[in-house]
N, C-alpha and C positions, 0 to 999 in steps of 0.2 A: 503494500499499499503507500509505504514511503515514498519507493522508488518511482511508482508512478505519479505521485505528488510533484517530485523533482523535477521529472520530464514536463509535466503541464506548465510549471513556472518557467522552465528554460523555453518551452514554445511559446507562451505568453510575451516573455520579455523580448525573443528574436522576433516575433510578429509587430510588436509596436516599435522596434528599432527600422523593421523595413517600412513599415508606414512612414514612420517619421522621415526617412530619407527620401521616400519616392515622393511626398509631399515638398520636400525641401526642393528636389529637382524640377519637380512642376512649378513650383513658384517662380523660379529662376527664369523660366520660359514664358513669363506672364507677356501680355500684349504689351508690345513696344509702341504701336501706331494706333491711332485713334483718328477719326473725321469729325468734322464740323457738323453739327446736327441742324444748323439753322443759317440762312442767308446773311445774317448779322450778328457777329459775335464780339463782345470786348475782350481785350486780352489787357489784363492789368500788372502791374508792377509787383504786386505780391499777393500772397494767397487768402485775399478778403476783399469783401465789397468796400471797405475802408479805403483800400489803396486806391490811386487814381487809375484812370484808363491810360494805357501805353499806347495803343492803337485798336483799330476796329477791323477783323476780318470781314469780307462781304462776298465769299465764295462757300456755298454749301457743299460738304463732302471735302473740303481740303484736307489732304492728309497731312498729320501732324504726328512728330515723335515726343513720346513721353520721358520725360528726363527726370522729373521729381514728383513726390506726391505730398498733399498735406491735408489731412482729413478729405473733404470734398473737393479740392482743387487740385489740377495737375498743371506742373510746368511743362510747357511744351516748348518745341522748335519747330519751324517750318524748313522747306527746301532752300529757303534762301538765308538760313540761319538766323532769323528773327525768332525772339522768344519772350515768354511772359507766363501769365497764370490764367487759366480758365477753369470757371466751374465744370463739375463733370455733368451738368444736367445739359450743358451746351454741347457735350460731345457724344459721339456715336461709334459702334463697332463696325460700320458698313467699310468694306475694303476698297480703298480709293488710292491713287497714286499721281504723280506729276511725270511727265515726260521730260526727260533732261537731256536728251541728244535732238538737235535740230534735223529736221525731215525725217525723222523715225518712219519706217514704212509700217502699215498696218496689213496684215496679210489674212487672206481667207482661211487659210489652214496653218497648223504651226510648222511650216516648213518654208524655206525660202525660195522653194521651186513653185509656191503656191502663187496664185495670183495675187498682186499688190491692190488694196483698195485704195487707200488714202496716205498721205505723208502727214504726218503730224508735226506741228511746230513746237519749239521748246517752251515748256511752261503749261503745256495742255494738260488739264485735267481730265483723267478716266478713271470709269469704275471698274473694278475688277472682279470677273465672273468666276474664274477658276486660272489656277496655275499648274503647269507642269515643270519640268527641270528647268529648262532654258526660255520658256515662253509662258505668257499669259493671255487669256482671253479677256478683251475688254470691250466697253463700250464708250463712245465720245461723240458727241453731238450728232447723234442718229447714226453713226458708223458702227459696226460690229465686227471685231476679228481678233488676230493673235498679232502680240508685239513682243519682242525679244525682253527679258527681264531685265537685262544689263539698262534698257532706255529709261527704266523706270526708278522712282524715288517714292517710297510708300509701303503699304502692308501686302506682303504675298502669300502668306499661309491662310 
């Protein structure tokens, strides 16, 4: 009976250690990118409405990298390295990206041998439908197709 009890406690300790380490590894892979939920969002100097407005974003779904957290506020950075604090009520998990290469081609299928649909200028906002190893299926301004991941800044997973 005593031996059975020792094995039980050993199992419980190992089980909780495994759960603890899995939780830690998943926490480190938390969402690094979010997007704007509304067409007009205030960016503040600090994490509170007491801080002055630094600037205002006027583009829904603009992707933002999350740098820090303070209660219900997130410190963010955009693709031009502008940074500030935004309340989480103004942020969305919608996957979006910005085209960072001039004249990036949008293809019908995820291969360079596919029919090119349109050239995207630098700074174009795109909504991501799904991604593969080197390609992302996106929509932008009524166009739908595949683009190289390397041409995008934002959330891919």
